[in-house]
DSSP file (Angstrom, degrees, kcal/mol; ACC not computed):
  #  RESIDUE AA STRUCTURE BP1 BP2  ACC     N-H-->O    O-->H-N    N-H-->O    O-->H-N    TCO  KAPPA ALPHA  PHI   PSI    X-CA   Y-CA   Z-CA
    1    1 A X              0   0    0      0, 0.0     2,-0.4     0, 0.0    16,-0.0   0.000 360.0 360.0 360.0 139.9   -3.0  -12.5    7.8
    2    2 A X        -     0   0    0      2,-0.0     2,-0.4    15,-0.0     0, 0.0  -0.974 360.0-176.9-131.2 137.4   -5.1  -12.7   10.9
    3    3 A X        -     0   0    0     -2,-0.4     2,-0.3     2,-0.0    10,-0.1  -0.998  19.5-142.4-131.4 128.3   -7.1  -10.0   12.8
    4    4 A X        -     0   0    0     -2,-0.4     2,-0.6     9,-0.0    -2,-0.0  -0.679   7.5-140.1 -93.2 145.1   -8.9  -10.9   16.0
    5    5 A X        -     0   0    0     -2,-0.3     2,-0.4     8,-0.0     3,-0.2  -0.910  17.9-166.8-105.7 122.0  -12.3   -9.4   16.9
    6    6 A X    >   -     0   0    0     -2,-0.6     3,-1.5     3,-0.3     6,-0.1  -0.906  68.3  -5.8-110.3 137.3  -12.8   -8.5   20.5
    7    7 A X  T 3  S-     0   0    0     -2,-0.4    -1,-0.2     1,-0.3     3,-0.1   0.814 121.2 -67.7  53.9  36.7  -16.2   -7.6   22.1
    8    8 A X  T 3  S+     0   0    0     -3,-0.2     2,-1.3     1,-0.2    -1,-0.3   0.814  88.3 151.1  55.7  34.2  -17.9   -7.7   18.7
    9    9 A X    <>  +     0   0    0     -3,-1.5     4,-1.7     1,-0.2    -3,-0.3  -0.642   6.8 160.5 -95.4  76.5  -16.0   -4.6   17.5
   10   10 A X  H  >  +     0   0    0     -2,-1.3     4,-2.5     1,-0.2    -1,-0.2   0.871  69.0  56.5 -68.0 -38.6  -16.0   -5.4   13.8
   11   11 A X  H  > S+     0   0    0      1,-0.2     4,-2.2    -3,-0.2    -1,-0.2   0.906 107.8  48.5 -61.1 -42.1  -15.3   -1.9   12.7
   12   12 A X  H  > S+     0   0    0      1,-0.2     4,-2.1     2,-0.2    -1,-0.2   0.900 111.2  50.3 -64.9 -40.4  -12.1   -1.7   14.8
   13   13 A X  H  X S+     0   0    0     -4,-1.7     4,-2.4     2,-0.2    -2,-0.2   0.885 109.4  51.4 -65.6 -38.8  -11.0   -5.1   13.4
   14   14 A X  H  X S+     0   0    0     -4,-2.5     4,-2.7     2,-0.2    -2,-0.2   0.907 109.1  50.3 -64.8 -41.5  -11.6   -3.9    9.8
   15   15 A X  H  X S+     0   0    0     -4,-2.2     4,-2.2     1,-0.2    -2,-0.2   0.913 111.4  48.8 -61.6 -41.8   -9.5   -0.7   10.5
   16   16 A X  H  X S+     0   0    0     -4,-2.1     4,-2.4     2,-0.2    -2,-0.2   0.905 111.1  50.0 -64.4 -41.6   -6.7   -2.8   11.9
   17   17 A X  H  X S+     0   0    0     -4,-2.4     4,-2.6     2,-0.2    -2,-0.2   0.927 110.6  49.3 -62.5 -45.7   -6.9   -5.2    8.9
   18   18 A X  H  X S+     0   0    0     -4,-2.7     4,-2.4     1,-0.2    -1,-0.2   0.901 111.0  50.5 -60.9 -40.8   -6.8   -2.3    6.4
   19   19 A X  H  X S+     0   0    0     -4,-2.2     4,-2.2     2,-0.2    -1,-0.2   0.922 111.4  47.6 -63.5 -44.0   -3.8   -0.8    8.2
   20   20 A X  H  X S+     0   0    0     -4,-2.4     4,-1.9     1,-0.2     6,-0.2   0.910 112.3  49.8 -63.6 -42.1   -1.9   -4.1    8.2
   21   21 A X  H  X>S+     0   0    0     -4,-2.6     5,-1.7     1,-0.2     4,-0.8   0.901 112.1  47.2 -64.3 -40.8   -2.6   -4.6    4.5
   22   22 A X  H  <5S+     0   0    0     -4,-2.4     3,-0.4     1,-0.2    -1,-0.2   0.876 110.3  52.5 -70.5 -35.6   -1.4   -1.1    3.6
   23   23 A X  H  <5S+     0   0    0     -4,-2.2    -1,-0.2     1,-0.2    -2,-0.2   0.868 111.0  47.2 -66.9 -35.4    1.7   -1.5    5.7
   24   24 A X  H  <5S-     0   0    0     -4,-1.9    -1,-0.2    -5,-0.2    -2,-0.2   0.616 110.6-123.5 -80.2 -12.5    2.6   -4.8    3.9
   25   25 A X  T  X5S+     0   0    0     -4,-0.8     4,-2.1    -3,-0.4    -3,-0.2   0.614  72.1 129.5  81.7  12.4    1.9   -3.2    0.5
   26   26 A X  H  >< +     0   0    0     -5,-1.7     4,-2.5    -6,-0.2     5,-0.2   0.903  69.8  50.7 -68.1 -41.5   -0.7   -5.8   -0.4
   27   27 A X  H  > S+     0   0    0     -6,-0.7     4,-2.3     2,-0.2    -1,-0.2   0.905 111.3  48.4 -64.8 -40.4   -3.4   -3.3   -1.4
   28   28 A X  H  > S+     0   0    0     -7,-0.2     4,-2.3     2,-0.2    -1,-0.2   0.915 112.6  48.5 -65.0 -42.6   -0.9   -1.4   -3.7
   29   29 A X  H  X S+     0   0    0     -4,-2.1     4,-1.9     2,-0.2    -2,-0.2   0.904 110.9  50.5 -64.9 -40.8    0.2   -4.7   -5.3
   30   30 A X  H  X S+     0   0    0     -4,-2.5     4,-0.8     1,-0.2    -2,-0.2   0.919 110.6  49.5 -62.0 -43.7   -3.4   -5.8   -5.8
   31   31 A X  H >< S+     0   0    0     -4,-2.3     3,-0.7     1,-0.2     4,-0.4   0.900 110.9  50.1 -62.5 -41.2   -4.3   -2.4   -7.5
   32   32 A X  H >< S+     0   0    0     -4,-2.3     3,-0.5     1,-0.2    -1,-0.2   0.828 109.9  50.7 -67.6 -31.4   -1.2   -2.7   -9.8
   33   33 A X  H 3< S+     0   0    0     -4,-1.9    -1,-0.2     1,-0.2    -2,-0.2   0.579  89.1  80.7 -84.0  -9.1   -2.2   -6.3  -10.8
   34   34 A X  T << S+     0   0    0     -4,-0.8     2,-0.3    -3,-0.7    -1,-0.2   0.814 104.8  20.5 -68.2 -28.3   -5.8   -5.4  -11.7
   35   35 A X  S <  S-     0   0    0     -3,-0.5     2,-0.2    -4,-0.4    -1,-0.1  -0.973  92.0 -96.2-139.5 152.8   -4.7   -4.0  -15.1
   36   36 A X        -     0   0    0     -2,-0.3     2,-0.5    -3,-0.0    -3,-0.1  -0.454  33.9-154.0 -69.2 137.5   -1.7   -4.4  -17.4
   37   37 A X        -     0   0    0     -2,-0.2    -1,-0.0    -5,-0.0     5,-0.0  -0.965  17.2-124.3-115.8 123.8    0.9   -1.7  -17.0
   38   38 A X     >  -     0   0    0     -2,-0.5     4,-2.6     1,-0.1     5,-0.2  -0.274  23.8-115.4 -63.0 150.5    3.2   -1.0  -19.9
   39   39 A X  H  > S+     0   0    0      1,-0.2     4,-2.3     2,-0.2     5,-0.2   0.877 116.3  51.0 -56.6 -38.9    6.9   -1.2  -19.3
   40   40 A X  H  > S+     0   0    0      2,-0.2     4,-2.2     1,-0.2    -1,-0.2   0.900 111.2  47.4 -66.0 -40.0    7.4    2.5  -20.0
   41   41 A X  H  > S+     0   0    0      2,-0.2     4,-2.5     1,-0.2    -2,-0.2   0.886 111.4  51.5 -66.9 -38.7    4.6    3.4  -17.6
   42   42 A X  H  X S+     0   0    0     -4,-2.6     4,-2.5     2,-0.2    -2,-0.2   0.915 110.0  49.2 -63.7 -42.9    6.0    1.1  -14.9
   43   43 A X  H  X S+     0   0    0     -4,-2.3     4,-2.3    -5,-0.2    -2,-0.2   0.920 111.9  48.3 -62.7 -44.5    9.4    2.7  -15.3
   44   44 A X  H  X S+     0   0    0     -4,-2.2     4,-2.4     2,-0.2    -2,-0.2   0.901 111.5  50.3 -63.3 -40.8    8.0    6.2  -15.0
   45   45 A X  H  X S+     0   0    0     -4,-2.5     4,-2.5     1,-0.2    -2,-0.2   0.918 110.9  48.6 -64.0 -43.2    6.0    5.2  -11.9
   46   46 A X  H  X S+     0   0    0     -4,-2.5     4,-2.4     2,-0.2    -1,-0.2   0.894 111.5  49.7 -65.2 -39.2    9.0    3.7  -10.2
   47   47 A X  H  X S+     0   0    0     -4,-2.3     4,-2.5     2,-0.2    -1,-0.2   0.908 111.2  49.6 -63.9 -41.4   11.1    6.9  -11.0
   48   48 A X  H  X S+     0   0    0     -4,-2.4     4,-2.2     2,-0.2    -2,-0.2   0.909 111.5  48.3 -64.1 -42.6    8.3    9.0   -9.6
   49   49 A X  H  X S+     0   0    0     -4,-2.5     4,-2.4     2,-0.2    -2,-0.2   0.902 111.7  49.8 -64.6 -40.7    8.1    6.9   -6.4
   50   50 A X  H  X S+     0   0    0     -4,-2.4     4,-2.6     2,-0.2    -2,-0.2   0.905 110.4  50.1 -64.4 -41.1   11.9    7.0   -6.0
   51   51 A X  H  X S+     0   0    0     -4,-2.5     4,-2.5     2,-0.2    -1,-0.2   0.906 110.6  50.1 -62.9 -41.4   11.9   10.8   -6.4
   52   52 A X  H  X S+     0   0    0     -4,-2.2     4,-2.2     2,-0.2    -2,-0.2   0.911 111.9  47.4 -63.9 -43.1    9.2   11.1   -3.8
   53   53 A X  H  X S+     0   0    0     -4,-2.4     4,-2.2     2,-0.2    -2,-0.2   0.915 112.3  50.0 -64.1 -42.3   11.1    8.9   -1.3
   54   54 A X  H  X S+     0   0    0     -4,-2.6     4,-2.2     1,-0.2    -2,-0.2   0.918 112.1  47.1 -62.6 -44.5   14.3   10.9   -2.0
   55   55 A X  H  X S+     0   0    0     -4,-2.5     4,-2.2     1,-0.2    -1,-0.2   0.893 110.7  52.9 -63.7 -40.0   12.5   14.2   -1.4
   56   56 A X  H  X S+     0   0    0     -4,-2.2     4,-1.0     1,-0.2    -1,-0.2   0.893 110.5  47.0 -64.1 -40.3   10.9   12.9    1.8
   57   57 A X  H  < S+     0   0    0     -4,-2.2     3,-0.2     1,-0.2    -1,-0.2   0.901 112.6  49.8 -67.8 -40.9   14.3   11.8    3.2
   58   58 A X  H  < S+     0   0    0     -4,-2.2    -2,-0.2     1,-0.2    -1,-0.2   0.866 113.9  43.9 -67.9 -36.3   15.9   15.1    2.3
   59   59 A X  H  <        0   0    0     -4,-2.2    -1,-0.2     1,-0.2    -2,-0.2   0.638 360.0 360.0 -85.6 -13.4   13.2   17.2    3.9
   60   60 A X     <        0   0    0     -4,-1.0    -1,-0.2    -3,-0.2    -2,-0.2   0.471 360.0 360.0 -81.4 360.0   12.8   15.2    7.0
């Protein structure tokens, strides 16, 4: 992944990088890989995420 810095605006480039990483899901994946997640916990998390997505679609 590449982010260009224009006019020495490093803060702006960092914000853009963070946005790109979050959109790609890289930060979430990195956070999940930092510690072992039990299969039951993983299943519960996925169900919770699916429920959240379903609710978001219904209310939109």
